[in-house]
C-alpha positions in Angstrom: 11.3 25.7 -6.5 12.7 22.6 -8.2 10.6 19.5 -7.6 13.6 17.6 -6.4 14.5 20.2 -3.7 10.8 20.4 -2.6 10.7 16.6 -2.3 14.0 16.6 -0.3 12.7 19.3 2.1 9.4 17.4 2.6 11.4 14.2 3.3 13.6 16.0 5.7 10.6 17.5 7.6 8.7 14.2 7.5 11.7 12.3 8.8 12.0 14.7 11.8 8.3 14.3 12.5 8.5 10.5 12.5 11.5 10.7 14.8 9.7 12.9 17.2 6.6 10.7 17.1 8.6 7.6 18.0 10.7 9.2 20.7 9.7 8.1 24.2 7.6 5.2 23.0 10.3 2.9 21.7 10.6 -0.2 23.8 7.8 0.5 26.2 4.9 -0.7 24.1 2.5 2.0 25.1 1.6 2.8 21.6 1.1 -0.8 20.5 -1.9 -2.9 19.5 -2.5 -6.0 21.6 -3.9 -8.4 19.0 -3.1 -8.7 15.3 -5.0 -6.4 12.9 -6.1 -6.7 9.3 -7.4 -3.8 7.3 -9.6 -4.8 4.3 -10.3 -2.1 1.8 -13.2 -2.9 -0.5 -13.4 -1.2 -3.9 -11.3 0.9 -6.2 -12.5 4.2 -4.8 -11.2 3.6 -1.4 -7.7 2.5 -2.6 -6.1 6.0 -1.9 -6.9 5.6 1.8 -4.7 2.4 2.2 -1.3 4.1 2.0 -2.5 6.9 4.3 -3.8 4.4 7.0 -0.6 2.3 6.7 1.7 5.3 7.2 -0.3 6.6 10.2 -0.1 3.1 11.8 3.6 2.7 11.1 4.3 6.1 12.6 2.2 5.8 15.7 2.2 2.1 16.6 5.4 0.4 17.8 4.3 -2.8 16.1 2.7 -1.1 13.1 5.1 -2.9 10.8 3.2 -6.1 11.6 -0.2 -4.9 10.4 -1.5 -6.4 7.1 -3.5 -4.5 4.5 -5.7 -6.0 1.7 -7.4 -4.1 -1.0 -9.9 -5.9 -3.2 -10.7 -4.1 -6.4 -11.2 -4.4 -10.2 -8.4 -2.1 -11.3 -4.8 -3.3 -11.3 -3.2 -0.5 -9.3 0.1 -2.3 -9.1 0.5 -2.3 -12.9 -0.4 1.4 -13.0 2.2 2.2 -10.3 4.8 0.1 -12.1 4.2 2.1 -15.3 4.6 5.3 -13.4 7.8 3.9 -11.8 6.2 4.0 -8.3 5.9 0.3 -7.7 7.7 -1.1 -4.7 7.5 -4.5 -3.0 5.6 -4.3 0.3 5.0 -7.5 2.4 2.3 -5.7 4.4 0.1 -4.9 1.4 -1.8 -7.3 -0.7 -3.9 -6.2 -3.6 -6.4 -8.6 -5.2 -7.9 -7.9 -8.5 -11.3 -9.5 -9.1 -11.7 -10.7 -12.7 -15.0 -8.8 -13.2 -16.0 -6.8 -16.2 -16.7 -3.3 -15.0 -15.8 -1.4 -18.1 -19.3 -0.1 -18.5 -20.1 3.5 -17.6 -20.6 4.3 -14.0 -24.2 5.0 -14.6 -24.9 1.6 -16.0 -28.4 0.6 -15.1 -27.3 -2.8 -13.8 -23.7 -2.2 -12.7 -24.0 -3.4 -9.0 -26.3 -6.2 -10.0 -23.9 -7.3 -12.8 -20.9 -7.3 -10.4 -22.8 -9.5 -7.9 -23.8 -11.9 -10.7 -20.4 -12.1 -12.3 -18.7 -12.8 -8.9 -21.0 -15.7 -8.1 -20.8 -17.1 -11.7 -17.0 -17.0 -11.8 -15.2 -20.0 -10.2 -12.0 -18.1 -11.0 -13.0 -15.1 -8.9 -13.7 -17.1 -5.8 -10.6 -19.4 -6.2 -8.3 -16.4 -6.6 -9.8 -14.6 -3.6 -9.4 -17.7 -1.5 -5.7 -18.0 -2.4 -5.0 -14.3 -1.6 -6.7 -14.4 1.8 -4.9 -17.6 2.8 -1.6 -16.0 1.8 -2.6 -13.0 3.9 -3.4 -15.3 6.9 0.0 -16.9 6.6 1.6 -13.5 6.4 -0.1 -12.4 9.6 1.2 -15.5 11.4 4.7 -14.5 10.4 4.3 -11.3 12.4 3.2 -13.1 15.6 6.2 -12.1 17.6 5.1 -8.5 17.4 1.9 -9.1 19.4 1.1 -9.8 23.0 -1.6 -12.3 22.1 -2.6 -14.3 19.0 -6.0 -15.5 20.3 -8.0 -12.8 18.5 -7.7 -10.7 15.4 -9.3 -7.4 14.7 -10.5 -6.9 11.1 -11.3 -3.4 10.0 -13.3 -3.2 6.7 -13.2 0.2 4.9 -15.3 1.0 1.9 -16.9 4.0 0.1 -20.7 4.0 0.1 -20.8 4.8 -3.6 -18.3 2.1 -4.7 -20.2 -0.6 -6.7 -17.9 -3.4 -5.3 -19.4 -3.1 -1.9 -22.4 -5.1 -3.2 -20.1 -8.0 -2.4 -19.4 -6.9 1.2 -21.1 -9.9 2.9 -19.2 -12.3 0.7 -15.8 -10.6 1.1 -16.3 -10.2 4.9 -17.5 -13.7 5.7 -14.8 -15.4 3.5 -12.2 -13.3 5.3 -13.5 -14.1 8.7 -13.8 -17.8 7.9 -10.2 -18.1 6.7 -8.9 -16.2 9.6 -11.0 -18.2 12.1 -8.8 -21.2 11.1 -5.9 -19.5 12.8 -7.6 -17.4 15.5 -10.0 -18.2 18.3 -12.0 -15.0 17.7 -12.4 -12.6 14.8 -13.9 -9.2 15.5 -14.9 -7.1 12.5 -15.9 -3.5 12.2 -16.9 -1.6 9.2 -16.0 2.0 8.3 -18.2 3.5 5.6 -16.8 6.6 4.0 -19.4 8.9 2.4 -18.5 11.8 0.2 -20.7 14.8 0.0 -18.1 17.3 -1.3 -16.7 15.5 -4.4 -20.0 14.6 -6.2 -19.9 17.0 -9.1 -19.9 15.0 -12.3 -21.7 11.9 -11.1 -23.6 13.2 -8.0 -26.9 11.7 -9.1 -25.8 8.1 -9.7 -23.3 8.2 -6.9 -26.0 9.3 -4.4 -28.4 6.6 -5.6 -25.8 3.9 -5.5 -24.7 5.1 -2.0 -28.2 4.9 -0.7 -28.6 1.4 -2.2 -25.6 0.3 -0.2 -26.9 2.0 3.0 -30.2 0.1 2.6 -28.3 -3.2 2.2 -26.1 -2.2 5.2 -29.2 -1.8 7.4 -30.3 -5.3 6.3 -26.8 -6.7 7.1 -26.9 -5.2 10.6 -30.3 -6.6 11.5 -30.5 -8.9 14.5 -32.1 -11.6 12.2 -29.6 -11.3 9.4 -28.3 -14.6 8.1 -25.9 -15.5 5.3 -25.0 -18.7 3.5 -22.8 -19.3 0.5 -20.3 -21.7 -0.9 -17.4 -19.4 -0.6 -14.5 -21.6 0.5 -12.8 -23.1 -2.5 -10.1 -25.8 -2.2 -7.2 -26.2 -4.6 -9.2 -29.0 -6.3 -12.2 -26.7 -7.0 -14.4 -28.1 -4.2 -16.8 -25.5 -2.8 -17.5 -25.5 0.9 -20.4 -23.5 2.4 -19.9 -20.6 4.7 -22.7 -19.5 7.1 -23.5 -16.6 9.3 -26.0 -17.2 12.1 -28.8 -14.7 12.9 -26.9 -11.6 14.1 -25.5 -8.3 12.7 -22.7 -8.9 10.2 -20.4 -6.3 11.8 -19.6 -5.7 15.4 -19.8 -1.9 14.9 -20.4 0.3 11.9 -18.9 3.8 11.7 -20.2 6.3 9.2 -17.6 9.0 8.3 -18.2 11.9 5.9 -16.2 14.6 4.4 -18.5 17.1 6.1 -18.7 17.4 9.9 -21.8 17.7 12.1 -21.9 21.4 11.6 -22.1 21.0 7.8 -18.6 22.3 7.3 -16.3 20.5 4.8 -13.4 18.6 6.2 -10.0 19.9 5.1 -8.4 17.1 3.0 -11.8 15.5 2.2 -12.9 12.0 3.1 -9.3 10.8 3.1 -8.7 12.7 6.4 -10.9 10.1 8.1 -7.9 7.8 8.0 -6.8 9.2 11.3 -10.1 8.4 12.9 -10.0 4.8 11.6 -6.6 4.3 13.0 -7.3 5.8 16.4 -10.5 3.8 16.8 -8.6 0.7 16.0 -6.0 1.6 18.6 -8.6 2.4 21.2 -10.3 -1.0 20.8 -7.1 -3.0 20.4 -4.6 -1.3 22.6 -1.8 -3.3 24.2 -2.8 -4.3 27.7 -0.2 -4.3 30.6 0.1 -6.9 33.3 0.0 -5.8 36.9 2.0 -7.3 39.8 -0.7 -10.0 40.3 -0.4 -11.1 36.7 -3.8 -9.9 35.6 -4.5 -7.6 32.7 -4.6 -3.9 33.4 -4.9 -1.0 31.1 -3.1 2.3 31.4 -5.5 5.2 31.5 -8.6 6.5 33.1 -12.1 5.3 32.1 -10.8 3.0 29.4 -12.9 2.1 26.4 -15.3 -0.8 26.8 -16.6 -2.1 23.5 -19.6 -4.0 24.9 -20.6 -1.0 26.9 -20.4 1.3 23.9 -22.5 -1.1 21.8 -25.2 -1.4 24.4 -25.4 2.4 24.9 -25.9 3.1 21.2 -28.6 0.4 20.8 -32.0 2.0 20.7 -35.0 1.2 22.8 -36.5 -0.8 20.0 -33.3 -2.9 20.0 -32.6 -1.6 16.5 -28.9 -1.5 15.7 -27.4 1.9 16.2 -24.6 3.4 14.1 -21.6 5.3 15.2 -19.4 8.1 14.0 -16.4 10.0 15.3 -14.5 13.2 15.3 -10.8 13.6 15.7 -8.4 16.5 16.6 -4.8 16.7 17.5 -2.7 19.5 18.9 1.0 18.7 18.7 4.2 20.5 18.3 4.3 21.5 14.6 7.3 19.3 13.9 7.4 19.8 10.1 7.3 23.7 10.3 9.8 23.5 13.2 12.3 21.4 11.3 12.0 23.7 8.3 12.3 26.9 10.4 15.4 25.7 12.2 16.9 24.6 8.8 16.2 28.1 7.4 17.6 30.0 10.4 20.7 27.8 10.5 21.3 28.3 6.8 20.8 32.1 7.2 23.4 32.1 9.9 25.9 30.3 7.6 25.3 32.8 4.9 25.8 35.7 7.3 29.1 34.1 8.3 30.1 33.8 4.6 29.1 37.4 3.8 31.3 38.9 6.6 34.2 41.0 5.4 37.6 40.1 6.8 38.4 42.4 9.7 40.8 45.3 9.1 41.1 44.7 5.4 41.5 47.9 3.3 41.7 48.3 -0.4 45.4 47.5 -0.4 44.7 44.1 1.2 42.0 43.4 -1.3 44.2 44.3 -4.3 46.9 42.2 -2.9 44.5 39.2 -2.5 44.0 39.3 -6.3 47.6 40.0 -7.0 46.8 43.6 -8.2 48.9 45.5 -5.8 51.7 47.7 -7.4 54.6 45.5 -6.3 53.0 42.3 -7.8 52.0 44.2 -11.0 55.5 45.5 -11.4 56.9 42.0 -10.9 54.6 40.7 -13.6 55.6 43.4 -16.0 59.2 42.7 -15.4 58.5 39.2 -16.4 57.0 40.3 -19.6 60.0 42.4 -20.8 63.1 40.7 -22.1 65.8 40.6 -19.4 68.9 41.7 -21.5 70.0 45.3 -22.0 67.7 46.3 -24.9 69.4 49.6 -25.7 73.0 48.3 -25.8 71.8 45.5 -28.1 70.7 48.0 -30.7 74.2 49.7 -30.9 75.3 47.2 -33.6 72.6 48.0 -36.0 74.0 48.9 -39.5 74.1 52.6 -40.1 74.2 54.7 -43.3 77.2 56.7 -44.2 76.2 60.1 -42.9 78.5 62.8 -41.6 78.1 64.6 -38.3 77.7 67.9 -40.2 74.7 66.5 -42.0 73.2 65.2 -38.7 73.8 68.4 -36.7 70.8 70.5 -37.9 68.4 67.5 -37.9 65.8 66.6 -35.2 66.4 63.3 -33.3 63.6 61.7 -35.4 65.2 62.8 -38.6 68.7 61.9 -37.4 67.4 58.3 -36.6 66.0 58.0 -40.1 69.2 59.3 -41.7 71.3 56.9 -39.7 69.2 53.7 -39.6 66.4 54.2 -42.1 63.7 51.9 -40.7 66.2 49.4 -39.3 66.1 50.6 -35.6 62.3 50.7 -35.6 62.2 47.2 -37.1 64.7 45.8 -34.7 62.8 47.2 -31.7 59.5 46.0 -33.0 60.7 42.5 -33.8 63.0 41.9 -30.9 61.2 43.7 -28.1 57.6 44.9 -28.8 56.3 41.7 -30.5 57.8 39.4 -27.8 56.1 41.5 -25.1 52.8 41.5 -27.0 52.9 37.7 -27.4 53.5 37.3 -23.6 50.6 39.6 -22.8 48.4 37.8 -25.3 49.3 34.5 -23.7 48.6 35.9 -20.2 45.1 37.0 -21.4 44.1 33.5 -22.1 45.3 32.0 -18.8 42.6 33.4 -16.5 45.3 34.3 -14.0 43.1 36.5 -11.8 40.8 33.6 -10.8 43.8 31.3 -10.3 45.4 33.9 -8.1 42.1 34.3 -6.1 41.8 30.5 -5.6 45.4 30.3 -4.4 44.9 33.2 -2.0 41.8 31.6 -0.6 43.9 28.8 0.7 45.7 31.3 2.9 42.5 33.3 3.7 39.6 30.8 3.8 37.4 33.5 5.3 37.4 35.2 1.8 34.9 33.4 -0.4 32.6 34.0 -3.3 30.5 36.5 -1.5 33.5 38.7 -1.0 34.6 38.0 -4.6 31.2 39.1 -5.9 31.2 42.3 -3.9 34.9 43.2 -4.5 34.6 42.5 -8.2 31.6 44.7 -8.6 31.4 48.5 -9.1 31.2 50.4 -5.8 33.2 52.4 -3.3 36.1 50.4 -1.8 35.7 47.6 -4.2 38.7 46.0 -6.0 37.0 46.7 -9.3 37.0 50.4 -8.5 40.6 50.2 -7.3 41.6 48.5 -10.5 39.7 51.0 -12.6 41.6 53.7 -10.7 44.9 52.0 -11.6 43.8 52.0 -15.2 43.0 55.7 -15.1 46.3 56.5 -13.5 48.2 54.3 -15.9 46.4 55.9 -18.9 47.4 59.4 -17.8 51.0 58.1 -17.2 51.0 56.7 -20.7 49.8 60.0 -22.3 52.5 61.9 -20.3 55.2 59.5 -21.4 54.1 59.7 -25.1 54.2 63.5 -24.9 57.7 63.5 -23.4 58.9 61.1 -26.1 57.4 63.2 -28.9 59.0 66.3 -27.5 62.4 64.7 -27.5 62.0 63.4 -31.0 61.6 67.0 -32.1 64.8 68.2 -30.4 67.8 69.0 -32.7 70.9 67.0 -32.6 73.1 70.1 -32.1 71.2 70.8 -28.8 71.9 67.4 -27.3 74.3 67.3 -24.3 76.9 64.9 -25.6 80.6 65.6 -26.0 81.9 66.8 -29.4 85.3 65.6 -30.6 87.2 68.1 -32.8 88.1 66.8 -36.2 86.8 63.3 -35.3 83.6 63.0 -37.4 83.1 59.3 -36.8 83.3 59.7 -33.1 80.7 62.5 -33.2 78.4 60.2 -35.3 78.9 57.5 -32.7 78.0 59.9 -30.0 74.8 60.9 -31.9 73.9 57.2 -32.1 74.4 56.7 -28.4 72.3 59.9 -27.8 69.4 58.6 -29.9 69.5 55.2 -28.1 69.6 56.9 -24.7 67.2 59.8 -25.4 64.7 57.9 -27.6 64.8 54.2 -27.2 65.2 54.1 -23.4 61.9 56.1 -23.1 60.4 53.8 -25.8 61.2 50.8 -23.5 59.5 52.6 -20.6 56.6 53.5 -22.9 56.3 49.9 -23.9 56.3 48.9 -20.2 53.5 51.4 -19.5 51.5 50.3 -22.5 51.6 46.7 -21.7 51.0 47.3 -18.0 47.9 49.2 -19.0 47.0 46.3 -21.4 47.5 43.8 -18.6 45.3 45.9 -16.2 42.6 46.0 -18.8 42.9 42.2 -19.2 42.5 41.9 -15.5 39.5 44.2 -15.6 37.9 41.8 -18.2 38.8 38.9 -16.0 37.3 40.8 -13.0 34.0 41.0 -14.9 34.2 37.3 -15.6 35.1 36.7 -11.9 32.1 38.7 -10.8 29.7 36.8 -13.1 31.1 33.5 -11.8 31.0 34.4 -8.1 27.7 36.3 -8.3 26.1 33.3 -10.1 27.1 31.1 -7.2 26.1 33.6 -4.5 22.8 34.1 -6.2 22.3 30.4 -6.2 23.0 30.3 -2.4 20.6 33.2 -1.9 17.9 31.5 -3.9 18.3 28.5 -1.7 17.8 30.8 1.3 14.6 32.1 -0.2 13.5 28.6 -1.0 14.0 27.5 2.6 12.1 30.5 3.9 9.2 30.1 1.5 9.0 26.3 2.3 9.0 27.0 6.1 6.4 29.7 5.7 4.2 27.5 3.6 4.4 24.7 6.1 3.6 27.1 8.9 0.6 28.4 6.9 -0.7 24.9 6.4 -0.7 24.3 10.2 -3.4 25.4 12.5 -3.3 29.2 12.9 -3.1 29.0 16.7 -0.7 26.0 16.9 1.6 27.4 14.2 1.9 30.9 15.7 5.3 32.6 16.1 7.2 29.5 14.8 9.7 31.6 12.8 10.2 34.1 15.6 10.6 31.6 18.4 12.7 29.1 16.5 14.9 31.9 15.1 15.8 32.7 18.8 16.1 29.0 19.7 18.4 28.3 16.7 20.5 31.4 17.5 21.0 30.3 21.1 22.0 26.8 20.0 24.4 28.2 17.5 25.9 30.6 20.0 26.4 27.8 22.6 28.0 25.5 20.1 30.3 28.2 18.7 31.4 29.0 22.3 32.3 25.4 22.9 33.9 24.5 19.5 34.8 27.8 17.9 33.0 29.8 15.2 34.5 27.7 12.4 32.8 24.6 13.7 30.2 24.6 10.9 32.9 24.7 8.2 34.9 21.7 9.4 35.2 18.9 6.9 33.0 16.6 8.9 30.2 19.2 8.8 29.6 21.7 6.0 33.2 21.8 4.9 34.2 24.4 2.3 30.8 25.8 1.4 32.3 27.9 -1.4 33.5 24.7 -3.1 30.3 22.9 -2.2 28.3 25.6 -3.8 30.0 25.0 -7.2 28.5 21.5 -7.1 24.9 23.0 -7.0 22.2 24.0 -4.6 21.0 20.4 -4.2 24.4 19.3 -2.9 24.5 22.2 -0.4 21.0 21.4 0.8 21.9 17.7 1.2 24.8 18.5 3.5 22.9 21.3 5.2 20.1 18.9 6.2 22.6 16.4 7.6 24.4 18.9 9.7 21.2 20.6 10.9 19.8 17.2 12.0 23.0 16.1 13.7 23.9 19.4 15.5 20.7 21.3 16.1 17.4 19.3 15.8 18.7 16.7 18.2 19.4 19.3 20.9 17.6 19.3 24.2 15.9 22.7 23.8 13.8 21.1 21.0 12.5 18.3 23.2 10.5 20.2 25.7 6.9 19.0 26.3 4.5 20.4 23.7 2.5 22.6 26.1 5.7 24.2 27.5 6.9 24.8 23.9 3.6 26.3 22.9 3.4 28.5 26.0 7.0 29.9 25.3 6.2 30.3 21.6 3.0 32.1 22.3 4.8 34.6 24.5 8.0 35.1 22.5 6.8 38.4 21.0 5.5 39.6 24.4 7.6 42.3 26.0 8.3 42.5 29.8 5.3 43.8 31.7 2.8 43.2 28.8 -0.6 42.4 30.2 -1.3 40.1 27.3 1.1 37.5 28.4 -0.4 34.0 28.2 -0.5 32.0 31.4 -0.4 28.2 31.7 -4.1 28.1 32.8 -5.0 30.3 29.8 -3.1 28.0 27.5 -4.8 24.8 28.9 -8.2 26.4 28.5 -7.5 27.3 24.9 -6.0 23.8 24.1 -9.0 22.1 25.7 -11.5 24.2 23.8 -9.5 23.9 20.5 -9.5 20.2 20.7 -13.2 20.0 21.4 -14.0 22.4 18.5 -11.9 20.5 16.0 -13.0 17.0 17.1 -16.5 17.6 15.7 -18.2 14.3 14.7 -17.7 13.8 10.9 -21.3 13.0 9.9 -24.3 15.2 9.5 -27.3 14.1 11.5 -30.8 15.6 12.0 -30.6 16.2 15.7 -34.3 16.5 16.1 -34.9 13.0 14.7 -32.1 11.3 16.6 -33.8 9.6 19.5 -30.7 8.4 21.4 -27.4 10.1 21.2 -24.6 8.7 23.2 -21.0 10.1 23.4 -17.7 9.1 24.6 -14.5 11.2 24.4 -10.9 10.1 24.8 -7.7 12.0 25.1 -4.4 10.5 24.0 -1.3 12.0 25.5 1.7 11.8 27.9 0.7 10.7 31.4 3.2 13.1 32.9 1.7 16.1 31.0 0.2 18.8 33.1 -2.4 19.4 30.4 -3.5 15.8 30.5 -4.2 16.1 34.2 -6.1 19.3 33.5 -8.1 17.7 30.6 -9.1 14.7 32.8 -10.7 16.9 35.4 -12.1 19.8 33.2 -15.9 20.1 33.3 -15.9 17.2 35.7 -19.2 18.3 37.3 -21.0 19.3 34.2 -20.1 16.8 31.5 -22.9 14.4 30.3 -20.6 12.1 28.4 -18.0 9.5 29.3 -14.4 10.9 29.3 -11.4 8.6 29.0 -7.7 9.3 29.0 -5.3 7.0 27.1 -1.8 7.5 28.4 1.0 7.4 25.9 4.7 8.0 26.6 5.3 10.9 24.3 5.5 14.7 24.8 5.0 15.9 21.2 1.3 16.6 21.5 -2.2 15.5 22.6 -5.1 14.0 20.6 -8.8 13.8 21.1 -11.2 11.2 19.7 -14.9 11.9 20.1 -17.2 8.9 19.6 -20.9 9.4 19.0 -23.5 6.7 18.3 -27.1 5.8 18.5 -28.4 7.3 15.3 -30.1 5.4 12.4 -29.1 5.6 8.8 -32.3 7.5 7.9 -31.1 10.2 10.4 -28.2 11.1 8.1 -28.4 14.1 5.8 -26.7 12.1 3.1 -29.4 9.5 3.4 -32.2 12.0 3.1 -30.5 13.9 0.3 -30.0 10.7 -1.7 -33.6 9.6 -1.5 -34.7 11.7 -4.4 -32.0 10.3 -6.6 -32.5 6.8 -5.5 -36.2 6.9 -6.3 -35.7 8.6 -9.6 -33.0 6.2 -10.8 -35.2 3.2 -9.7 -38.2 4.7 -11.5 -36.0 5.0 -14.6 -35.2 1.3 -14.7 -31.9 1.2 -12.8 -31.4 -2.0 -10.8 -29.2 -1.0 -7.9 -29.5 -4.3 -5.9 -28.6 -7.9 -6.6 -31.4 -10.2 -7.8 -34.0 -10.8 -5.1 -32.4 -8.6 -2.4 -34.5 -5.6 -2.9 -37.6 -7.4 -1.5 -35.7 -8.2 1.7 -34.8 -4.6 2.4 -36.7 -2.3 4.7 -38.5 0.5 2.9 -36.8 3.8 2.2 -37.6 5.9 5.2 
């Protein structure tokens, strides 16, 4: 599949998905955040998560275009993108490059320590960071109209545990908070730490040691007695102003997210898949609040999230700070596979229409379409032969002085030679045969067969390149076979005519049936000449007609081969596009969840067929080939598959994907799709209750917390679970009351005005960092690297950290 076509299909499916995501939520604000939000990505390793988080927020939040993203790193990603031709201006994204020397190998013994020292020794680094963050603050202010309140801002810090730049996390966080506090009454900051257990292959030792170094520092930052002071604010005149942090944890909440889940299973898509969790947690904590009739703030949903309550519940009995993690799952209508499946079935219908043979057309009609019927061929031959009386024109040819007595015993061939020598033959060759040959030769270079077919297509638009390809090929009932039959018949006719002529040339003059004049020798010679012209040259003219008609038919046969190659090339291209569409749809279905993606091709084949039938009943079967829709697909196909695909996607989107049958609630759609292959009376039919139970269990199974914890060492585990979905959905009502009497966790329902699916976010907290598998596995590397002279912490910080547990 060409990369361009694959990209076009991906864009088509993604566009439909976005459209479905936004339907029902536009204008009602139910998928909006209440306060402004800033995402701060710290380090180069976490940079790939930025565009993913941004795209999720733009798709799922009505005011997602007002969120600002900052990435602080040491690599100039903008220049790299510009060199690759991917750079584009984006007012929501700011990338700041710290002027730090990190060109050493990743296993440098003092890499994290050097980064910390260089940052604090460089006035340029602090000044540049101040400028960037102030620009970001101003940019957030420009988006103020998109938010309900500007009193508070939510800052979400994202970093990788093994990224050396997170050694500057306190400095970057406090400077950001301080600058934002000049515009907002309150700044609330959360940290999302991404740990990678699956990708550590080439540098697993150092990455594990550096990751544990950061986790130890994080434990220190989250202590109740943690304080910070540094001259981080820098004015335009280079004056430094101190920034302080009173005794308290640096972050409101810290979430640890891995690329392995609680069961130890790798997460499909790796650590980048945690972007969905980050976005949903942000929405949960900063969701737009509605005003009730009394003018007080209310929140739509049952058991809404309370941040203070969650923090208190994950704090341990020793008042030690507890960490949190989360799991996420979504079940939604598989919009991408649906769009591609409908596109495929629509295109297949168009090809079926194009392949249909015209009704009541026999071989005579097909020959006539190409101008190969006997009447048209005869008319063309008449046009090749000179129009004047050829035989009478030869009567004036100079003859030799021969008596009738000398001619009488001769054959007609011998008599012609005696009378004319080679003059008659030369005259016939020069004045008749060569002219006809020249006209036939000229005809052979004109490509008249294809011209005729193109003209005939104007009168019969139902006959296109598929019919051309079949009719011009070998096979019973094809034009090619009919043409070859004409050639065979004409060849036999030519042989017969040559035999008749040869027989006449051997006849004697004295046996010819012309009148003899007594004692008038010249008159008898004249009669012999007339006899030769009538008995020899009239058949020669007919023979010439047959020879050139046969030659013309052979030319048409050659043109028929060329016509077949031309039309078959185009139809193969159209069939290849059909195969591409099918493969793309099947690949998209295969990438979806096995249960959620079941029967997509079968169900949407039927849905598409019903939509097509309905539309054709209203507008006629030719509706697809109107100029405003697909137009002349045969002509369009000559412009290439890409052009056909472009028009196809536009028409499919306008006439099919926007239809009402594709807008049913996701659980209704899934129920119908699950039963599409079930026959009447089948006991395996899926009921609504069965479906709800499966959906509920699937969501719970897939929303496994994405961090591995030693359960037997975790003293306090606290869980909250939240559904996101349409408040009118029967499934949401079911989910809100399922396991009502047996659940030991808080269950909340966040209502959103959309019917394309439902999501579940599981929050779990109360564990300590030493409870993590990644912490325990990294200890051996941390101890070994430290023993081998590696300095993994800034100067003087190691003494303040709690011992490795």
